[in-house]
Backbone of each chain as ProteinMPNN parsed JSONL, in Angstrom:
{"seq_chain_A": "SQTIHQWPATLVQPVGSPLSLECTVEGTSNPNLYWYRQAAGRGLQLLFYSVGIGQISSEVPQNLSASRPQDRQFILSSKKLLLSDSGFYLCAARGGPTGTYNEQFFGPGTRLTVL", "coords_chain_A": {"N_chain_A": [[97.877, 38.925, 138.862], [101.447, 39.213, 139.312], [103.17, 41.736, 141.202], [106.105, 43.566, 141.413], [108.074, 45.307, 143.645], [110.682, 47.629, 143.932], [113.231, 49.32, 145.706], [115.836, 51.668, 146.549], [115.01, 53.678, 143.596], [117.113, 54.891, 142.261], [120.584, 55.173, 143.098], [123.462, 56.559, 144.476], [126.594, 55.827, 145.546], [129.55, 55.957, 147.614], [132.742, 54.334, 147.035], [133.446, 51.559, 149.074], [131.408, 51.92, 150.857], [128.424, 50.65, 152.568], [125.678, 48.592, 151.274], [122.208, 48.279, 150.654], [119.61, 46.885, 149.056], [116.185, 46.628, 148.407], [113.508, 44.376, 147.779], [110.158, 43.677, 147.196], [107.3, 41.542, 146.875], [104.098, 41.241, 145.43], [100.94, 39.551, 145.093], [101.38, 36.86, 144.846], [102.205, 33.771, 146.478], [104.888, 32.176, 148.232], [106.918, 32.523, 146.191], [109.561, 31.885, 143.761], [112.494, 33.764, 143.979], [114.64, 36.226, 142.514], [117.761, 37.883, 141.961], [119.183, 40.009, 139.614], [121.913, 41.427, 137.751], [122.604, 44.054, 135.573], [125.045, 45.172, 133.689], [126.447, 48.087, 132.108], [125.706, 48.115, 128.698], [125.642, 45.377, 128.528], [124.284, 42.038, 128.867], [121.865, 40.433, 131.058], [122.848, 39.234, 134.214], [122.506, 36.552, 136.351], [122.492, 36.793, 139.797], [121.698, 35.895, 142.42], [119.401, 33.423, 143.663], [116.318, 32.374, 145.184], [114.435, 29.865, 146.714], [112.855, 29.776, 148.887], [112.096, 31.018, 152.246], [114.98, 32.135, 153.839], [116.562, 30.561, 152.214], [119.115, 30.676, 150.026], [120.761, 30.821, 146.957], [123.838, 31.244, 145.401], [124.985, 32.463, 142.368], [127.296, 33.467, 141.196], [130.611, 34.127, 142.34], [131.216, 36.923, 144.423], [131.137, 40.314, 145.593], [128.794, 40.669, 146.894], [125.793, 39.906, 148.804], [122.8, 38.071, 149.607], [119.552, 38.028, 151.121], [116.609, 36.52, 152.49], [114.311, 37.347, 154.394], [111.561, 37.217, 154.751], [108.667, 35.688, 153.197], [107.974, 37.106, 150.874], [109.947, 38.984, 150.506], [113.033, 40.212, 149.491], [116.426, 40.801, 149.781], [119.254, 42.571, 148.772], [122.657, 42.912, 149.493], [125.698, 44.567, 150.52], [128.821, 44.774, 152.19], [130.972, 46.391, 151.664], [131.18, 48.448, 149.031], [132.339, 48.102, 145.654], [133.868, 49.673, 142.777], [133.18, 48.192, 140.555], [130.713, 47.218, 141.171], [128.775, 48.831, 140.21], [125.784, 49.301, 138.345], [122.681, 48.104, 136.898], [120.21, 46.882, 138.839], [118.05, 44.215, 139.039], [115.155, 42.813, 140.364], [113.357, 39.771, 140.427], [110.463, 37.656, 140.198], [108.978, 34.44, 140.38], [106.151, 32.599, 140.136], [104.332, 29.597, 141.092], [104.788, 26.008, 141.044], [107.932, 24.201, 141.131], [108.991, 22.898, 138.071], [107.072, 23.771, 136.421], [106.663, 25.834, 133.61], [106.678, 28.735, 134.217], [106.658, 32.25, 133.612], [109.054, 34.772, 134.566], [108.474, 37.651, 136.516], [109.443, 41.003, 136.458], [110.877, 43.567, 138.529], [111.004, 47.225, 138.653], [113.648, 47.972, 138.795], [116.864, 49.051, 140.134], [119.084, 51.643, 139.795], [122.398, 51.659, 140.334], [125.166, 53.57, 141.138], [128.523, 53.568, 141.734], [130.972, 55.537, 143.122]], "CA_chain_A": [[99.265, 38.921, 138.411], [102.418, 39.613, 140.323], [103.761, 43.066, 141.159], [107.401, 43.588, 142.091], [108.487, 46.64, 144.054], [112.093, 47.76, 144.281], [113.705, 50.65, 146.088], [115.441, 52.879, 145.843], [115.06, 53.611, 142.134], [118.488, 55.235, 141.917], [121.438, 55.264, 144.276], [124.865, 56.881, 144.237], [127.291, 55.488, 146.778], [131.013, 55.949, 147.48], [133.449, 53.062, 147.195], [133.677, 51.164, 150.462], [130.212, 52.086, 151.688], [127.538, 49.482, 152.522], [124.552, 48.645, 150.332], [121.029, 47.456, 150.915], [118.526, 47.063, 148.09], [115.055, 45.817, 148.848], [112.527, 43.949, 146.784], [108.988, 42.998, 147.76], [106.45, 40.949, 145.846], [102.666, 41.122, 145.718], [100.137, 38.8, 144.133], [101.711, 35.445, 144.807], [102.823, 33.297, 147.715], [105.997, 31.255, 148.051], [107.54, 32.616, 144.856], [111.013, 31.88, 143.607], [112.937, 35.147, 143.829], [115.91, 36.325, 141.798], [118.453, 39.148, 141.752], [120.008, 40.093, 138.419], [122.62, 42.678, 137.503], [122.799, 44.385, 134.168], [126.082, 46.186, 133.545], [126.244, 48.929, 130.916], [126.0, 47.488, 127.416], [125.746, 43.921, 128.645], [123.043, 41.356, 129.197], [121.56, 40.234, 132.474], [123.574, 38.174, 134.9], [121.846, 36.102, 137.57], [123.375, 36.873, 140.965], [121.192, 35.035, 143.484], [117.998, 33.046, 143.606], [115.828, 31.818, 146.447], [113.208, 29.074, 146.572], [112.074, 29.883, 150.108], [112.656, 31.859, 153.309], [116.287, 31.718, 154.336], [117.271, 29.706, 151.235], [119.757, 31.53, 149.032], [121.8, 30.217, 146.131], [124.649, 32.242, 144.726], [125.391, 32.0, 141.043], [128.659, 33.887, 140.887], [131.295, 34.673, 143.526], [131.279, 38.369, 144.294], [131.174, 41.169, 146.766], [127.426, 40.892, 147.319], [125.083, 38.819, 149.467], [121.348, 38.222, 149.544], [118.816, 37.415, 152.215], [115.15, 36.447, 152.312], [113.774, 37.254, 155.758], [110.133, 36.902, 154.676], [108.312, 34.971, 151.973], [107.902, 37.961, 149.695], [110.939, 40.037, 150.658], [114.344, 39.754, 149.047], [117.32, 41.917, 150.018], [120.616, 42.462, 148.239], [123.501, 43.699, 150.389], [127.153, 44.525, 150.451], [129.45, 45.46, 153.315], [131.858, 47.418, 151.104], [130.976, 48.506, 147.591], [133.441, 48.298, 144.723], [133.469, 50.365, 141.548], [132.602, 47.211, 139.633], [129.335, 46.893, 141.562], [127.836, 49.718, 139.506], [124.956, 48.617, 137.35], [121.228, 48.151, 137.039], [119.866, 45.67, 139.567], [116.659, 43.839, 138.833], [114.576, 41.733, 141.156], [112.321, 39.068, 139.67], [109.724, 36.638, 140.941], [108.335, 33.411, 139.559], [105.188, 31.839, 140.911], [104.055, 28.263, 140.614], [105.713, 24.992, 141.548], [109.047, 23.777, 140.294], [108.563, 21.979, 137.018], [106.176, 24.484, 135.513], [107.396, 26.873, 132.896], [106.091, 30.055, 134.397], [107.609, 33.322, 133.341], [109.453, 35.624, 135.675], [108.049, 39.044, 136.479], [110.56, 41.825, 136.89], [110.648, 44.864, 139.126], [111.439, 48.366, 137.843], [115.094, 48.089, 138.835], [117.602, 50.082, 140.873], [120.318, 52.068, 139.116], [123.435, 51.903, 141.332], [126.433, 54.132, 140.67], [129.53, 53.608, 142.782], [131.973, 56.525, 142.707]], "C_chain_A": [[100.174, 39.456, 139.505], [102.896, 41.04, 140.107], [105.024, 43.045, 141.997], [107.756, 45.035, 142.406], [109.969, 46.618, 144.395], [112.361, 49.19, 144.732], [115.083, 50.569, 146.705], [115.508, 52.701, 144.331], [116.466, 53.929, 141.629], [119.281, 55.428, 143.206], [122.855, 55.58, 143.824], [125.595, 56.702, 145.56], [128.797, 55.563, 146.576], [131.567, 54.537, 147.626], [133.681, 52.789, 148.678], [132.474, 51.312, 151.372], [129.346, 50.83, 151.605], [126.369, 49.698, 151.569], [123.413, 47.78, 150.85], [119.949, 47.825, 149.915], [117.397, 46.119, 148.468], [114.078, 45.547, 147.713], [111.371, 43.274, 147.517], [108.044, 42.604, 146.629], [105.007, 40.911, 146.336], [102.017, 40.199, 144.697], [100.478, 37.338, 144.013], [102.295, 35.048, 146.151], [103.873, 32.255, 147.37], [106.623, 31.326, 146.652], [109.014, 32.249, 144.91], [111.42, 33.339, 143.34], [114.356, 35.19, 143.276], [116.439, 37.754, 141.868], [119.336, 39.023, 140.506], [120.769, 41.424, 138.434], [122.811, 42.834, 135.999], [123.83, 45.504, 134.109], [125.888, 46.904, 132.214], [126.643, 48.171, 129.656], [126.102, 45.98, 127.452], [124.388, 43.335, 129.002], [122.854, 41.202, 130.69], [122.334, 39.052, 133.03], [122.823, 37.82, 136.181], [122.848, 36.105, 138.712], [122.968, 35.871, 142.047], [119.772, 34.589, 143.142], [117.619, 32.343, 144.907], [114.524, 31.075, 146.197], [112.361, 29.123, 147.831], [112.78, 30.744, 151.14], [113.979, 31.277, 153.782], [117.099, 30.862, 153.383], [117.796, 30.575, 150.103], [120.79, 30.716, 148.282], [122.522, 31.321, 145.379], [125.136, 31.678, 143.401], [126.828, 32.351, 140.712], [129.309, 34.421, 142.16], [131.468, 36.179, 143.38], [131.219, 39.02, 145.66], [129.792, 41.342, 147.39], [126.879, 39.679, 148.066], [123.591, 39.09, 149.365], [120.717, 37.544, 150.747], [117.33, 37.455, 151.906], [114.523, 36.252, 153.695], [112.282, 36.908, 155.806], [109.825, 36.309, 153.307], [108.39, 35.841, 150.734], [108.833, 39.158, 149.807], [112.315, 39.48, 150.342], [115.276, 40.946, 149.102], [118.695, 41.608, 149.449], [121.509, 43.401, 149.031], [124.963, 43.603, 150.005], [127.71, 45.26, 151.662], [130.327, 46.604, 152.821], [131.74, 47.405, 149.587], [132.288, 48.723, 146.841], [132.938, 49.068, 143.509], [132.737, 49.418, 140.593], [131.185, 46.783, 140.012], [128.305, 47.809, 140.893], [127.049, 48.936, 138.461], [123.485, 48.813, 137.653], [120.806, 46.823, 137.645], [118.369, 45.413, 139.455], [116.289, 42.67, 139.731], [113.475, 41.077, 140.325], [111.686, 38.001, 140.547], [109.059, 35.689, 139.968], [107.425, 32.595, 140.444], [105.015, 30.448, 140.367], [105.103, 27.268, 141.067], [106.856, 24.741, 140.58], [108.548, 22.759, 139.282], [107.554, 22.605, 136.092], [106.936, 25.634, 134.886], [106.708, 28.213, 133.024], [107.138, 31.13, 134.168], [107.981, 34.033, 134.619], [108.921, 37.029, 135.431], [109.141, 39.889, 137.102], [110.093, 43.118, 137.549], [111.192, 45.967, 138.245], [112.934, 48.605, 137.867], [115.609, 49.204, 139.718], [118.887, 50.378, 140.114], [121.325, 52.444, 140.197], [124.687, 52.435, 140.652], [127.368, 54.221, 141.86], [130.659, 54.518, 142.313], [133.246, 56.408, 143.536]], "O_chain_A": [[99.729, 40.063, 140.48], [103.013, 41.5, 138.972], [105.026, 42.575, 143.135], [107.739, 45.889, 141.519], [110.45, 45.702, 145.063], [111.788, 50.143, 144.203], [115.461, 49.56, 147.3], [116.007, 51.686, 143.843], [116.948, 53.307, 140.682], [118.737, 55.791, 144.25], [123.382, 54.951, 142.906], [125.263, 57.336, 146.561], [129.285, 55.268, 145.485], [130.956, 53.669, 148.249], [134.063, 53.681, 149.435], [132.506, 50.882, 152.525], [129.505, 50.03, 150.683], [126.102, 50.813, 151.119], [123.625, 46.702, 151.405], [119.435, 48.944, 149.926], [117.626, 44.958, 148.806], [113.864, 46.373, 146.826], [111.586, 42.403, 148.359], [107.999, 43.242, 145.577], [104.732, 40.593, 147.493], [102.492, 40.081, 143.567], [99.923, 36.64, 143.165], [102.818, 35.89, 146.88], [103.773, 31.549, 146.366], [106.829, 30.296, 146.01], [109.638, 32.295, 145.97], [110.768, 34.046, 142.572], [115.166, 34.301, 143.538], [115.67, 38.714, 141.839], [120.117, 38.083, 140.361], [120.334, 42.404, 139.039], [123.128, 41.889, 135.277], [123.527, 46.65, 134.439], [125.241, 46.382, 131.306], [127.756, 47.656, 129.548], [126.598, 45.367, 126.506], [123.466, 44.053, 129.388], [123.598, 41.775, 131.485], [122.453, 38.008, 132.389], [122.54, 38.694, 137.0], [123.916, 35.501, 138.616], [123.795, 35.097, 142.53], [119.041, 35.279, 142.431], [118.463, 31.802, 145.621], [113.619, 31.595, 145.546], [111.261, 28.571, 147.853], [113.924, 31.153, 150.941], [114.083, 30.088, 154.084], [118.219, 30.473, 153.711], [117.027, 31.137, 149.323], [121.596, 30.008, 148.885], [121.902, 32.211, 144.798], [125.634, 30.554, 143.331], [127.504, 31.597, 140.012], [128.656, 35.084, 142.965], [131.834, 36.654, 142.305], [131.247, 38.371, 146.706], [129.65, 42.108, 148.343], [127.421, 38.578, 147.976], [123.174, 40.209, 149.071], [121.277, 36.606, 151.316], [116.856, 38.311, 151.159], [114.243, 35.126, 154.107], [111.804, 36.365, 156.802], [110.624, 36.417, 152.376], [108.814, 35.387, 149.672], [108.544, 40.226, 149.267], [112.715, 38.431, 150.846], [114.969, 41.996, 148.537], [119.225, 40.512, 149.629], [121.162, 44.566, 149.225], [125.396, 42.704, 149.283], [127.137, 46.253, 152.109], [130.421, 47.651, 153.462], [132.16, 46.448, 148.937], [133.2, 49.407, 147.305], [131.737, 49.113, 143.242], [131.791, 49.814, 139.913], [130.531, 46.064, 139.257], [127.101, 47.578, 141.004], [127.57, 48.043, 137.794], [123.102, 49.578, 138.539], [121.013, 45.766, 137.049], [117.544, 46.281, 139.74], [117.013, 41.68, 139.835], [112.747, 41.759, 139.604], [112.288, 37.512, 141.503], [108.634, 36.079, 138.88], [107.88, 31.967, 141.4], [105.505, 30.145, 139.279], [106.207, 27.665, 141.438], [106.765, 25.025, 139.385], [107.77, 21.866, 139.617], [107.213, 22.017, 135.066], [107.736, 26.311, 135.532], [106.212, 28.762, 132.04], [108.318, 30.964, 134.476], [107.297, 33.908, 135.635], [108.915, 37.527, 134.305], [109.697, 39.539, 138.142], [109.064, 43.687, 137.184], [111.78, 45.691, 137.2], [113.448, 49.364, 137.046], [114.902, 50.167, 140.015], [119.676, 49.478, 139.827], [121.136, 53.436, 140.901], [125.203, 51.831, 139.712], [127.058, 54.862, 142.864], [131.236, 54.307, 141.246], [134.195, 57.163, 143.321]]}, "seq_chain_B": "AQSVTQLDSHVSVSEGTPVLLRCNYSSSYSPSLFWYVQHPNKGLQLLLKYTSAATLVKGINGFEAEFKKSETSFHLTKPSAHMSDAAEYFCVVSDLWGKLQFGAGTQVVVTP", "coords_chain_B": {"N_chain_B": [[122.889, 21.564, 129.718], [122.123, 24.876, 128.705], [121.727, 27.468, 126.273], [121.554, 30.705, 124.726], [121.54, 32.483, 121.7], [121.54, 35.585, 120.34], [121.325, 36.842, 117.227], [121.73, 39.341, 116.187], [123.041, 42.345, 117.282], [122.195, 44.931, 116.989], [119.351, 46.361, 115.447], [117.93, 48.193, 112.886], [115.055, 49.773, 111.805], [112.537, 51.131, 109.613], [109.701, 53.074, 110.49], [106.62, 51.407, 110.304], [107.506, 49.321, 108.738], [108.393, 45.766, 108.515], [109.604, 43.949, 111.402], [112.283, 41.9, 112.386], [113.722, 39.851, 114.7], [116.342, 37.828, 115.515], [116.858, 34.64, 117.018], [118.626, 31.957, 118.334], [118.715, 28.842, 120.014], [120.096, 26.583, 122.453], [119.57, 23.541, 123.954], [119.374, 20.849, 126.255], [117.056, 19.529, 126.621], [113.495, 19.677, 125.989], [112.818, 22.965, 125.535], [111.712, 25.902, 127.385], [110.833, 28.995, 126.169], [111.277, 32.525, 125.971], [110.472, 35.912, 125.112], [111.56, 39.036, 126.105], [111.074, 42.558, 126.628], [112.856, 45.597, 127.072], [112.581, 48.841, 127.97], [114.393, 51.984, 128.059], [116.077, 52.317, 131.13], [114.181, 50.899, 132.528], [112.334, 48.102, 133.966], [112.079, 44.633, 132.889], [109.734, 43.526, 130.49], [107.435, 41.003, 129.779], [107.02, 39.758, 126.543], [106.128, 37.498, 125.118], [105.675, 33.894, 125.392], [106.883, 30.566, 124.929], [105.815, 27.329, 125.541], [105.826, 24.609, 124.79], [103.359, 24.224, 123.592], [101.372, 25.494, 121.082], [103.332, 26.139, 118.188], [103.556, 28.597, 116.995], [103.549, 31.582, 118.482], [101.659, 34.119, 119.866], [102.081, 37.421, 121.018], [102.108, 40.368, 123.11], [101.36, 43.719, 121.923], [101.385, 43.262, 119.151], [103.451, 41.542, 118.467], [104.926, 38.412, 117.491], [106.178, 35.041, 117.673], [107.927, 32.248, 116.33], [108.436, 28.924, 117.088], [110.897, 26.776, 116.047], [111.885, 23.692, 115.973], [113.588, 22.104, 114.409], [115.383, 23.917, 113.427], [116.351, 25.0, 115.682], [115.431, 27.538, 116.541], [113.92, 30.676, 117.51], [112.584, 33.036, 116.484], [111.621, 36.473, 116.618], [108.952, 38.466, 115.481], [107.311, 41.29, 113.905], [104.75, 42.722, 112.074], [104.575, 45.445, 111.39], [106.462, 48.077, 112.317], [106.438, 50.272, 115.139], [107.04, 53.535, 116.49], [107.194, 53.37, 119.242], [108.227, 50.886, 119.641], [110.918, 50.958, 119.856], [113.548, 49.79, 121.659], [115.27, 47.515, 123.902], [115.61, 44.074, 123.262], [115.245, 40.85, 124.584], [116.023, 37.486, 124.18], [115.197, 34.515, 125.799], [115.906, 31.521, 127.591], [114.541, 28.961, 129.618], [115.067, 26.803, 132.439], [113.675, 23.953, 134.22], [113.62, 24.772, 136.84], [113.239, 27.372, 136.791], [115.39, 28.998, 136.307], [116.809, 31.425, 134.384], [118.352, 31.852, 131.203], [119.818, 34.398, 129.576], [119.868, 35.951, 126.341], [122.255, 38.109, 124.678], [120.991, 40.373, 123.945], [119.133, 42.546, 121.729], [119.28, 45.609, 120.275], [116.799, 47.731, 119.244], [116.16, 50.12, 116.839], [113.956, 52.547, 115.696], [113.153, 54.344, 112.905], [111.715, 57.389, 111.675]], "CA_chain_B": [[123.218, 22.984, 129.654], [121.362, 25.586, 127.689], [122.253, 28.784, 125.932], [120.77, 31.476, 123.771], [122.324, 33.389, 120.879], [120.803, 36.558, 119.543], [122.224, 36.966, 116.091], [121.935, 40.74, 115.84], [123.12, 43.203, 118.463], [121.429, 46.129, 116.667], [118.487, 46.296, 114.275], [117.32, 49.483, 112.593], [113.943, 49.636, 110.857], [111.697, 52.308, 109.413], [108.346, 52.944, 111.018], [105.689, 50.821, 109.351], [108.101, 48.153, 108.056], [108.469, 44.6, 109.412], [110.74, 43.76, 112.314], [112.703, 40.511, 112.612], [114.81, 39.678, 115.662], [116.684, 36.415, 115.413], [117.323, 33.983, 118.238], [118.851, 30.516, 118.3], [118.891, 28.316, 121.36], [120.657, 25.252, 122.634], [119.041, 22.976, 125.196], [119.462, 19.387, 126.289], [115.704, 18.996, 126.697], [112.534, 20.573, 125.355], [112.97, 24.199, 126.3], [110.719, 26.961, 127.454], [111.496, 30.169, 125.61], [110.588, 33.786, 126.205], [111.011, 37.187, 124.647], [111.286, 40.169, 126.972], [111.469, 43.864, 126.111], [113.281, 46.533, 128.107], [112.732, 50.23, 127.578], [115.505, 52.579, 128.815], [115.974, 52.485, 132.59], [112.974, 50.22, 133.015], [112.444, 46.661, 134.129], [111.772, 43.839, 131.715], [108.33, 43.177, 130.308], [107.287, 39.8, 128.964], [106.286, 39.906, 125.286], [105.466, 36.233, 124.816], [106.407, 32.723, 125.855], [106.62, 29.271, 124.315], [105.94, 26.266, 126.548], [105.553, 23.341, 124.119], [102.004, 24.162, 123.032], [101.448, 25.903, 119.684], [104.683, 26.603, 117.83], [103.456, 30.023, 116.682], [103.102, 32.209, 119.716], [101.31, 35.534, 119.729], [102.324, 38.165, 122.241], [101.508, 41.694, 123.218], [101.826, 44.785, 121.015], [101.488, 42.8, 117.782], [104.599, 40.668, 118.257], [104.747, 36.97, 117.533], [107.415, 34.287, 117.487], [107.698, 30.876, 115.897], [109.395, 27.931, 117.572], [111.268, 25.803, 115.025], [112.804, 22.761, 116.627], [114.588, 21.632, 113.446], [116.369, 24.982, 113.254], [116.626, 25.502, 117.05], [115.262, 28.985, 116.486], [112.715, 31.271, 118.109], [112.683, 34.411, 115.991], [110.537, 37.393, 116.965], [108.572, 39.307, 114.345], [106.16, 42.181, 113.982], [104.522, 43.117, 110.673], [104.708, 46.87, 111.147], [107.106, 48.673, 113.493], [105.95, 51.552, 115.651], [108.115, 54.255, 117.18], [107.263, 52.901, 120.628], [108.917, 49.589, 119.697], [112.346, 51.181, 120.08], [113.873, 49.251, 122.981], [116.153, 46.352, 123.806], [114.834, 42.844, 123.299], [116.029, 39.715, 125.06], [115.54, 36.122, 124.023], [115.533, 33.867, 127.067], [115.52, 30.122, 127.753], [114.37, 28.643, 131.046], [115.036, 25.396, 132.844], [112.488, 23.603, 135.002], [113.663, 25.418, 138.139], [112.995, 28.795, 136.603], [116.601, 29.766, 136.085], [116.791, 31.932, 133.017], [119.583, 32.168, 130.488], [119.476, 35.499, 128.689], [120.716, 36.342, 125.238], [122.977, 39.369, 124.901], [120.095, 41.49, 123.665], [119.128, 43.223, 120.435], [118.79, 46.991, 120.387], [115.979, 48.078, 118.082], [115.984, 51.544, 116.551], [112.895, 52.771, 114.713], [113.301, 55.679, 112.318], [110.446, 57.867, 111.084]], "C_chain_B": [[122.392, 23.625, 128.544], [121.968, 26.96, 127.473], [121.374, 29.418, 124.872], [121.712, 32.394, 123.005], [121.397, 34.311, 120.106], [121.741, 37.031, 118.439], [122.525, 38.403, 115.709], [121.986, 41.579, 117.105], [122.317, 44.496, 118.255], [120.589, 45.869, 115.419], [117.852, 47.675, 114.099], [116.252, 49.296, 111.528], [113.231, 50.966, 110.722], [110.312, 52.039, 109.981], [107.422, 52.401, 109.931], [106.23, 49.621, 108.599], [108.215, 46.989, 109.036], [109.748, 44.589, 110.255], [111.014, 42.27, 112.456], [113.882, 40.505, 113.568], [115.091, 38.189, 115.766], [117.272, 35.865, 116.708], [117.481, 32.5, 117.969], [119.141, 30.024, 119.716], [119.575, 26.963, 121.305], [120.154, 24.742, 123.963], [119.093, 21.46, 125.122], [118.091, 18.739, 126.446], [114.763, 20.0, 126.042], [112.466, 21.874, 126.149], [111.674, 24.987, 126.459], [111.432, 28.245, 127.072], [110.627, 31.406, 125.785], [111.256, 34.895, 125.393], [110.556, 38.261, 125.64], [111.73, 41.444, 126.256], [111.838, 44.764, 127.288], [113.414, 47.917, 127.495], [113.767, 50.88, 128.488], [115.188, 52.805, 130.287], [114.692, 51.911, 133.166], [113.274, 48.747, 133.258], [112.081, 45.95, 132.843], [110.295, 43.479, 131.678], [108.244, 41.97, 129.385], [106.459, 40.106, 127.716], [105.478, 38.647, 124.98], [106.311, 35.085, 125.351], [105.977, 31.488, 125.08], [106.845, 28.187, 125.359], [105.421, 24.955, 125.997], [104.105, 23.162, 123.699], [102.121, 24.527, 121.544], [102.824, 26.464, 119.366], [104.686, 28.072, 117.417], [102.801, 30.702, 117.884], [102.818, 33.687, 119.46], [101.485, 36.227, 121.071], [101.625, 39.505, 122.234], [102.066, 42.621, 122.147], [102.08, 44.304, 119.584], [102.676, 41.912, 117.473], [104.177, 39.205, 118.244], [106.084, 36.296, 117.28], [107.067, 32.855, 117.116], [108.824, 29.976, 116.39], [109.639, 26.911, 116.464], [112.327, 24.88, 115.599], [113.921, 22.333, 115.679], [115.702, 22.651, 113.243], [116.857, 25.537, 114.599], [116.537, 27.028, 117.083], [113.95, 29.413, 117.134], [112.741, 32.755, 117.751], [111.425, 35.217, 116.313], [110.233, 38.29, 115.774], [107.412, 40.22, 114.702], [105.949, 42.741, 112.583], [104.831, 44.585, 110.393], [105.246, 47.554, 112.399], [106.484, 50.023, 113.829], [107.09, 52.211, 116.4], [108.294, 53.749, 118.614], [107.932, 51.53, 120.769], [110.419, 49.744, 119.904], [112.699, 50.798, 121.515], [114.916, 48.161, 122.794], [115.327, 45.094, 124.048], [115.743, 41.679, 123.677], [115.301, 38.409, 124.784], [116.054, 35.33, 125.214], [115.073, 32.413, 127.047], [115.498, 29.794, 129.238], [114.515, 27.148, 131.279], [113.838, 25.169, 133.769], [112.458, 24.296, 136.36], [113.524, 26.931, 138.011], [114.236, 29.63, 136.438], [116.685, 30.132, 134.616], [118.194, 32.151, 132.488], [119.222, 33.221, 129.454], [120.424, 35.562, 127.494], [121.337, 37.697, 125.527], [122.128, 40.591, 124.588], [120.24, 42.025, 122.256], [118.518, 44.598, 120.626], [118.038, 47.327, 119.103], [115.828, 49.594, 118.0], [114.916, 51.67, 115.473], [113.003, 54.21, 114.211], [112.001, 56.104, 111.645], [110.411, 57.682, 109.566]], "O_chain_B": [[122.02, 22.971, 127.57], [122.62, 27.53, 128.348], [120.567, 28.757, 124.219], [122.591, 33.017, 123.601], [120.57, 33.859, 119.314], [122.82, 37.557, 118.709], [123.482, 38.658, 114.979], [121.064, 41.526, 117.918], [121.82, 45.085, 119.215], [121.048, 45.244, 114.463], [117.308, 48.247, 115.044], [116.516, 48.725, 110.471], [113.311, 51.822, 111.604], [109.822, 50.91, 109.952], [107.438, 52.868, 108.792], [105.477, 48.96, 107.883], [108.144, 47.189, 110.249], [110.79, 45.128, 109.882], [110.091, 41.475, 112.626], [114.925, 41.089, 113.276], [114.201, 37.393, 116.064], [118.062, 36.519, 117.39], [116.574, 31.858, 117.438], [119.752, 30.737, 120.513], [119.624, 26.299, 120.27], [120.286, 25.415, 124.985], [118.884, 20.866, 124.064], [117.984, 17.514, 126.406], [115.199, 21.06, 125.591], [112.089, 21.865, 127.321], [110.687, 24.759, 125.759], [112.507, 28.547, 127.591], [109.399, 31.332, 125.75], [112.433, 34.819, 125.042], [109.376, 38.385, 125.969], [112.622, 41.428, 125.408], [111.223, 44.705, 128.353], [114.245, 48.145, 126.616], [114.004, 50.382, 129.589], [114.171, 53.402, 130.639], [114.185, 52.392, 134.18], [114.299, 48.217, 132.83], [111.807, 46.588, 131.827], [109.69, 43.169, 132.704], [108.897, 41.921, 128.343], [105.353, 40.639, 127.804], [104.3, 38.72, 124.628], [107.476, 35.253, 125.709], [104.834, 31.39, 124.633], [107.903, 28.117, 125.984], [104.655, 24.261, 126.665], [103.671, 22.032, 123.47], [102.907, 23.909, 120.826], [103.414, 27.179, 120.176], [105.728, 28.725, 117.487], [101.656, 30.421, 118.238], [103.649, 34.404, 118.903], [101.097, 35.705, 122.116], [100.692, 39.747, 121.469], [103.104, 42.346, 121.546], [102.907, 44.883, 118.88], [102.888, 41.56, 116.312], [103.208, 38.813, 118.893], [107.008, 36.905, 116.739], [106.042, 32.321, 117.538], [110.002, 30.232, 116.143], [108.705, 26.259, 115.996], [113.502, 25.233, 115.697], [115.073, 22.212, 116.095], [116.833, 22.286, 112.923], [117.686, 26.446, 114.632], [117.432, 27.712, 117.578], [113.014, 28.627, 117.282], [112.9, 33.613, 118.619], [110.311, 34.695, 116.282], [111.144, 38.811, 115.132], [106.653, 39.978, 115.639], [106.91, 43.197, 111.964], [105.289, 44.935, 109.305], [104.566, 47.604, 113.424], [106.072, 50.791, 112.959], [107.998, 51.537, 116.888], [109.41, 53.707, 119.13], [108.174, 51.067, 121.883], [111.119, 48.751, 120.107], [112.209, 51.406, 122.467], [115.384, 47.911, 121.684], [114.462, 45.058, 124.923], [116.854, 41.541, 123.164], [114.125, 38.249, 125.111], [117.217, 35.461, 125.595], [113.99, 32.103, 126.551], [116.323, 30.28, 130.012], [114.141, 26.333, 130.437], [113.083, 26.097, 134.059], [111.396, 24.404, 136.973], [113.671, 27.671, 138.984], [114.153, 30.858, 136.427], [116.638, 29.276, 133.733], [119.098, 32.572, 133.21], [118.415, 32.968, 128.559], [121.614, 35.27, 127.608], [120.985, 38.354, 126.507], [122.501, 41.715, 124.926], [121.316, 41.971, 121.661], [117.382, 44.733, 121.081], [118.587, 47.217, 118.006], [115.426, 50.253, 118.959], [114.967, 50.978, 114.456], [112.95, 55.162, 114.989], [111.272, 55.269, 111.109], [109.421, 58.031, 108.924]]}, "name": "protein", "num_of_chains": 2, "seq": "SQTIHQWPATLVQPVGSPLSLECTVEGTSNPNLYWYRQAAGRGLQLLFYSVGIGQISSEVPQNLSASRPQDRQFILSSKKLLLSDSGFYLCAARGGPTGTYNEQFFGPGTRLTVLAQSVTQLDSHVSVSEGTPVLLRCNYSSSYSPSLFWYVQHPNKGLQLLLKYTSAATLVKGINGFEAEFKKSETSFHLTKPSAHMSDAAEYFCVVSDLWGKLQFGAGTQVVVTP"}
């Protein structure tokens, strides 16, 4: 089975500072990778997904960006954080080829507070 | 296009009584459906999934869900709630490319 690692677990950053959240995946090769944000009291919103190295699709326009420098590494970044970037960020991975209904496995999440 | 509606934002049950979490979906093709659970400040854990095999799906921790195409529903049930079942539950529909559409979530409270 797949294991998703995320770090840091918690982060407190001032407005205007940069951000880098990292996600790595074990137990599968060439996974689809996803970044979600969960704001307080709300459901999960898909931010980015990637079907391969260097391939990033953005779901919503925002202050964030994503990169996939290696097959099992997915990074979420920002040059200048906004208060509205606060939330719980989850990385997920899905193995198997497109067209198969495989579930996504989620990492433990990063709690980001922007002050 | 596809969407998911969880009909209850909060459900409160007594320990040992049945749990029912309701979910309706909308999809332009035969969907794949999931239930995930999230304990406070944790990631999401898959409870069960439906992928066009048996319509009654059994998951972990005694949960099961029944896919009813005529009612476009995928309700989650458990015969007897345990204190450890207190968490938030998400009904989710997936497309063929693995993009998930989440419901708004149902918060489950279990009282002694």
